[in-house]
MARFI-392120 format. One record per residue (C-alpha): residue number from 1; chain; x, y, z. Coordinates in nm, 2 decimals. Layout:
# residues N
+-----+----+--------+--------+--------+
:   i : ch :   east :  north :     up :
+-----+----+--------+--------+--------+
: NUM :  A :      X :      Y :      Z :
...
+-----+----+--------+--------+--------+
This chain:
# residues 210
+-----+----+--------+--------+--------+
:   i : ch :   east :  north :     up :
+-----+----+--------+--------+--------+
:   1 :  A :   9.52 :  -1.61 :  23.07 :
:   2 :  A :   9.61 :  -1.28 :  23.08 :
:   3 :  A :   9.94 :  -1.12 :  22.88 :
:   4 :  A :  10.23 :  -1.15 :  23.06 :
:   5 :  A :  10.38 :  -0.83 :  23.18 :
:   6 :  A :  10.68 :  -0.70 :  23.03 :
:   7 :  A :  11.03 :  -0.67 :  23.19 :
:   8 :  A :  11.03 :  -0.30 :  23.20 :
:   9 :  A :  10.73 :  -0.24 :  23.38 :
:  10 :  A :  10.85 :  -0.33 :  23.77 :
:  11 :  A :  11.13 :  -0.05 :  23.67 :
:  12 :  A :  10.89 :   0.18 :  23.54 :
:  13 :  A :  10.70 :   0.18 :  23.84 :
:  14 :  A :  10.96 :   0.20 :  24.05 :
:  15 :  A :  11.12 :   0.52 :  23.84 :
:  16 :  A :  10.79 :   0.68 :  23.90 :
:  17 :  A :  10.82 :   0.63 :  24.23 :
:  18 :  A :  11.16 :   0.78 :  24.25 :
:  19 :  A :  11.08 :   1.05 :  24.02 :
:  20 :  A :  10.78 :   1.15 :  24.29 :
:  21 :  A :  10.98 :   1.12 :  24.62 :
:  22 :  A :  11.22 :   1.33 :  24.43 :
:  23 :  A :  10.96 :   1.60 :  24.41 :
:  24 :  A :  10.86 :   1.60 :  24.76 :
:  25 :  A :  11.22 :   1.60 :  24.90 :
:  26 :  A :  11.30 :   1.91 :  24.68 :
:  27 :  A :  10.97 :   2.09 :  24.79 :
:  28 :  A :  11.08 :   2.01 :  25.16 :
:  29 :  A :  11.46 :   2.03 :  25.15 :
:  30 :  A :  11.56 :   2.24 :  24.84 :
:  31 :  A :  11.81 :   2.05 :  24.59 :
:  32 :  A :  12.14 :   2.06 :  24.82 :
:  33 :  A :  11.95 :   1.92 :  25.12 :
:  34 :  A :  11.81 :   1.62 :  24.88 :
:  35 :  A :  11.98 :   1.31 :  24.91 :
:  36 :  A :  11.95 :   1.01 :  24.69 :
:  37 :  A :  11.89 :   0.80 :  25.01 :
:  38 :  A :  11.63 :   1.00 :  25.14 :
:  39 :  A :  11.46 :   1.00 :  24.80 :
:  40 :  A :  11.52 :   0.59 :  24.77 :
:  41 :  A :  11.37 :   0.55 :  25.15 :
:  42 :  A :  11.06 :   0.76 :  25.04 :
:  43 :  A :  11.01 :   0.59 :  24.73 :
:  44 :  A :  11.04 :   0.26 :  24.88 :
:  45 :  A :  11.29 :   0.15 :  24.59 :
:  46 :  A :  11.67 :   0.08 :  24.60 :
:  47 :  A :  11.96 :   0.36 :  24.54 :
:  48 :  A :  12.05 :   0.11 :  24.28 :
:  49 :  A :  11.72 :   0.25 :  24.10 :
:  50 :  A :  11.93 :   0.58 :  24.03 :
:  51 :  A :  12.18 :   0.41 :  23.81 :
:  52 :  A :  11.91 :   0.20 :  23.62 :
:  53 :  A :  11.75 :   0.49 :  23.55 :
:  54 :  A :  11.99 :   0.80 :  23.60 :
:  55 :  A :  12.36 :   0.86 :  23.59 :
:  56 :  A :  12.38 :   1.14 :  23.88 :
:  57 :  A :  12.15 :   1.33 :  24.10 :
:  58 :  A :  12.19 :   1.61 :  23.83 :
:  59 :  A :  12.06 :   1.41 :  23.55 :
:  60 :  A :  11.75 :   1.27 :  23.78 :
:  61 :  A :  11.65 :   1.63 :  23.87 :
:  62 :  A :  11.70 :   1.74 :  23.51 :
:  63 :  A :  11.39 :   1.53 :  23.46 :
:  64 :  A :  11.23 :   1.64 :  23.75 :
:  65 :  A :  11.21 :   2.00 :  23.65 :
:  66 :  A :  11.18 :   1.91 :  23.29 :
:  67 :  A :  10.82 :   1.79 :  23.40 :
:  68 :  A :  10.72 :   2.10 :  23.57 :
:  69 :  A :  10.88 :   2.33 :  23.31 :
:  70 :  A :  10.78 :   2.21 :  23.03 :
:  71 :  A :  10.40 :   2.29 :  23.02 :
:  72 :  A :  10.43 :   2.63 :  23.14 :
:  73 :  A :  10.69 :   2.71 :  22.90 :
:  74 :  A :  10.48 :   2.56 :  22.61 :
:  75 :  A :  10.19 :   2.76 :  22.72 :
:  76 :  A :  10.41 :   3.06 :  22.73 :
:  77 :  A :  10.53 :   3.02 :  22.38 :
:  78 :  A :  10.18 :   2.97 :  22.26 :
:  79 :  A :  10.11 :   3.28 :  22.38 :
:  80 :  A :  10.39 :   3.48 :  22.25 :
:  81 :  A :  10.32 :   3.28 :  21.91 :
:  82 :  A :   9.95 :   3.44 :  21.94 :
:  83 :  A :  10.10 :   3.80 :  22.00 :
:  84 :  A :  10.31 :   3.82 :  21.69 :
:  85 :  A :  10.02 :   3.68 :  21.49 :
:  86 :  A :   9.84 :   3.94 :  21.60 :
:  87 :  A :  10.09 :   4.23 :  21.48 :
:  88 :  A :  10.02 :   4.39 :  21.82 :
:  89 :  A :  10.30 :   4.38 :  22.02 :
:  90 :  A :  10.25 :   4.57 :  22.37 :
:  91 :  A :  10.36 :   4.52 :  22.72 :
:  92 :  A :  10.05 :   4.44 :  22.90 :
:  93 :  A :   9.96 :   4.17 :  22.60 :
:  94 :  A :  10.34 :   4.03 :  22.64 :
:  95 :  A :  10.35 :   4.04 :  23.03 :
:  96 :  A :   9.99 :   3.89 :  23.04 :
:  97 :  A :  10.13 :   3.56 :  22.80 :
:  98 :  A :  10.42 :   3.55 :  23.02 :
:  99 :  A :  10.27 :   3.59 :  23.37 :
: 100 :  A :   9.93 :   3.38 :  23.32 :
: 101 :  A :  10.12 :   3.08 :  23.19 :
: 102 :  A :  10.27 :   3.04 :  23.53 :
: 103 :  A :  10.13 :   3.25 :  23.81 :
: 104 :  A :   9.78 :   3.14 :  23.70 :
: 105 :  A :   9.84 :   2.79 :  23.76 :
: 106 :  A :   9.89 :   2.81 :  24.13 :
: 107 :  A :   9.62 :   2.60 :  24.18 :
: 108 :  A :   9.82 :   2.31 :  24.07 :
: 109 :  A :  10.03 :   2.32 :  24.37 :
: 110 :  A :  10.27 :   2.02 :  24.35 :
: 111 :  A :  10.36 :   2.10 :  24.01 :
: 112 :  A :  10.37 :   2.47 :  24.06 :
: 113 :  A :  10.58 :   2.46 :  24.36 :
: 114 :  A :  10.85 :   2.24 :  24.23 :
: 115 :  A :  10.88 :   2.49 :  23.90 :
: 116 :  A :  10.89 :   2.79 :  24.16 :
: 117 :  A :  11.14 :   2.66 :  24.40 :
: 118 :  A :  11.33 :   2.51 :  24.12 :
: 119 :  A :  11.35 :   2.92 :  23.99 :
: 120 :  A :  11.45 :   3.03 :  24.32 :
: 121 :  A :  11.68 :   2.75 :  24.44 :
: 122 :  A :  12.05 :   2.87 :  24.53 :
: 123 :  A :  12.24 :   2.59 :  24.45 :
: 124 :  A :  12.45 :   2.64 :  24.19 :
: 125 :  A :  12.42 :   2.28 :  24.07 :
: 126 :  A :  12.01 :   2.35 :  24.05 :
: 127 :  A :  12.05 :   2.70 :  23.87 :
: 128 :  A :  12.28 :   2.52 :  23.62 :
: 129 :  A :  11.99 :   2.26 :  23.55 :
: 130 :  A :  11.72 :   2.57 :  23.51 :
: 131 :  A :  11.93 :   2.81 :  23.34 :
: 132 :  A :  11.93 :   2.60 :  23.05 :
: 133 :  A :  11.54 :   2.55 :  23.05 :
: 134 :  A :  11.44 :   2.90 :  23.08 :
: 135 :  A :  11.69 :   3.05 :  22.87 :
: 136 :  A :  11.45 :   3.01 :  22.53 :
: 137 :  A :  11.12 :   3.17 :  22.72 :
: 138 :  A :  11.36 :   3.43 :  22.82 :
: 139 :  A :  11.55 :   3.53 :  22.54 :
: 140 :  A :  11.21 :   3.55 :  22.37 :
: 141 :  A :  11.02 :   3.75 :  22.62 :
: 142 :  A :  11.31 :   4.02 :  22.62 :
: 143 :  A :  11.25 :   4.06 :  22.24 :
: 144 :  A :  10.91 :   4.08 :  22.26 :
: 145 :  A :  10.95 :   4.36 :  22.53 :
: 146 :  A :  11.20 :   4.51 :  22.31 :
: 147 :  A :  10.97 :   4.54 :  22.05 :
: 148 :  A :  10.69 :   4.67 :  22.26 :
: 149 :  A :  10.95 :   4.93 :  22.41 :
: 150 :  A :  11.13 :   5.07 :  22.10 :
: 151 :  A :  11.20 :   5.43 :  22.25 :
: 152 :  A :  11.35 :   5.33 :  22.60 :
: 153 :  A :  11.71 :   5.35 :  22.60 :
: 154 :  A :  11.94 :   5.05 :  22.74 :
: 155 :  A :  11.95 :   5.12 :  23.11 :
: 156 :  A :  11.53 :   5.21 :  23.12 :
: 157 :  A :  11.48 :   4.90 :  22.89 :
: 158 :  A :  11.71 :   4.69 :  23.17 :
: 159 :  A :  11.52 :   4.83 :  23.47 :
: 160 :  A :  11.19 :   4.76 :  23.29 :
: 161 :  A :  11.29 :   4.38 :  23.23 :
: 162 :  A :  11.36 :   4.36 :  23.61 :
: 163 :  A :  11.02 :   4.51 :  23.69 :
: 164 :  A :  10.88 :   4.26 :  23.48 :
: 165 :  A :  11.08 :   3.93 :  23.62 :
: 166 :  A :  11.06 :   4.07 :  23.96 :
: 167 :  A :  10.64 :   4.11 :  23.94 :
: 168 :  A :  10.68 :   3.75 :  23.78 :
: 169 :  A :  10.85 :   3.58 :  24.08 :
: 170 :  A :  10.74 :   3.76 :  24.39 :
: 171 :  A :  10.37 :   3.66 :  24.39 :
: 172 :  A :  10.49 :   3.28 :  24.32 :
: 173 :  A :  10.71 :   3.27 :  24.59 :
: 174 :  A :  10.62 :   3.53 :  24.85 :
: 175 :  A :  10.19 :   3.59 :  24.81 :
: 176 :  A :  10.13 :   3.35 :  25.08 :
: 177 :  A :  10.39 :   3.53 :  25.33 :
: 178 :  A :  10.27 :   3.87 :  25.23 :
: 179 :  A :   9.90 :   3.80 :  25.28 :
: 180 :  A :   9.96 :   3.67 :  25.64 :
: 181 :  A :  10.15 :   4.03 :  25.66 :
: 182 :  A :   9.82 :   4.20 :  25.55 :
: 183 :  A :   9.55 :   3.97 :  25.68 :
: 184 :  A :   9.44 :   3.93 :  25.32 :
: 185 :  A :   9.27 :   3.57 :  25.24 :
: 186 :  A :   9.45 :   3.43 :  25.01 :
: 187 :  A :   9.27 :   3.13 :  24.90 :
: 188 :  A :   8.99 :   3.37 :  24.77 :
: 189 :  A :   9.23 :   3.49 :  24.48 :
: 190 :  A :   9.17 :   3.42 :  24.17 :
: 191 :  A :   9.51 :   3.34 :  24.05 :
: 192 :  A :   9.44 :   3.39 :  23.67 :
: 193 :  A :   9.26 :   3.70 :  23.72 :
: 194 :  A :   9.58 :   3.81 :  23.94 :
: 195 :  A :   9.78 :   3.75 :  23.64 :
: 196 :  A :   9.57 :   3.95 :  23.42 :
: 197 :  A :   9.58 :   4.24 :  23.70 :
: 198 :  A :   9.97 :   4.21 :  23.75 :
: 199 :  A :  10.02 :   4.23 :  23.35 :
: 200 :  A :   9.84 :   4.56 :  23.34 :
: 201 :  A :   9.99 :   4.72 :  23.66 :
: 202 :  A :  10.31 :   4.65 :  23.51 :
: 203 :  A :  10.27 :   4.77 :  23.18 :
: 204 :  A :  10.08 :   5.11 :  23.30 :
: 205 :  A :  10.38 :   5.13 :  23.52 :
: 206 :  A :  10.64 :   5.10 :  23.23 :
: 207 :  A :  10.41 :   5.32 :  23.02 :
: 208 :  A :  10.53 :   5.60 :  23.21 :
: 209 :  A :  10.91 :   5.60 :  23.10 :
: 210 :  A :  10.78 :   5.48 :  22.73 :
+-----+----+--------+--------+--------+
């Protein structure tokens, strides 16, 4: 006789289906467009599954976003650790560690899509969830860039950070659209190499001000 199933196994299964459906609904409709009813219908579970596992839509998406943000942020922190340990804190090294952990993962389509869309979602509630998640990485990035650019005044440093963060977001969010406009075959792009190239281009541009 096989071992009896644990009582929580059915709930765990419906829980995972609920999360997978929430990811798909978020990708298709954005945070405000997601409804618990639609998520439950796609998952083939009841709306009661939400209350058994999460106390609100916000609570659900805190877990959904964290699943996709966590691995990227861990890689970024590891990259920053290596830079600090080396003692060679340069704009190129910092931006490459920051870019490579996310831009270089575009082949992991669903996970990266959730991450990218969550960063750009206009919903105040979604922004509130992601703001807390990204803050440790953002503050560490700013601190390392400040050390790499000690001679920039406050205004120029602020603008330099706009360049870094703009280059970080745009390729993740809009590269496919730009490729269509330019007639560029984005399918042949090596995203890991693209992250390194972007880091060099950003570093060289900022160097003219430093």
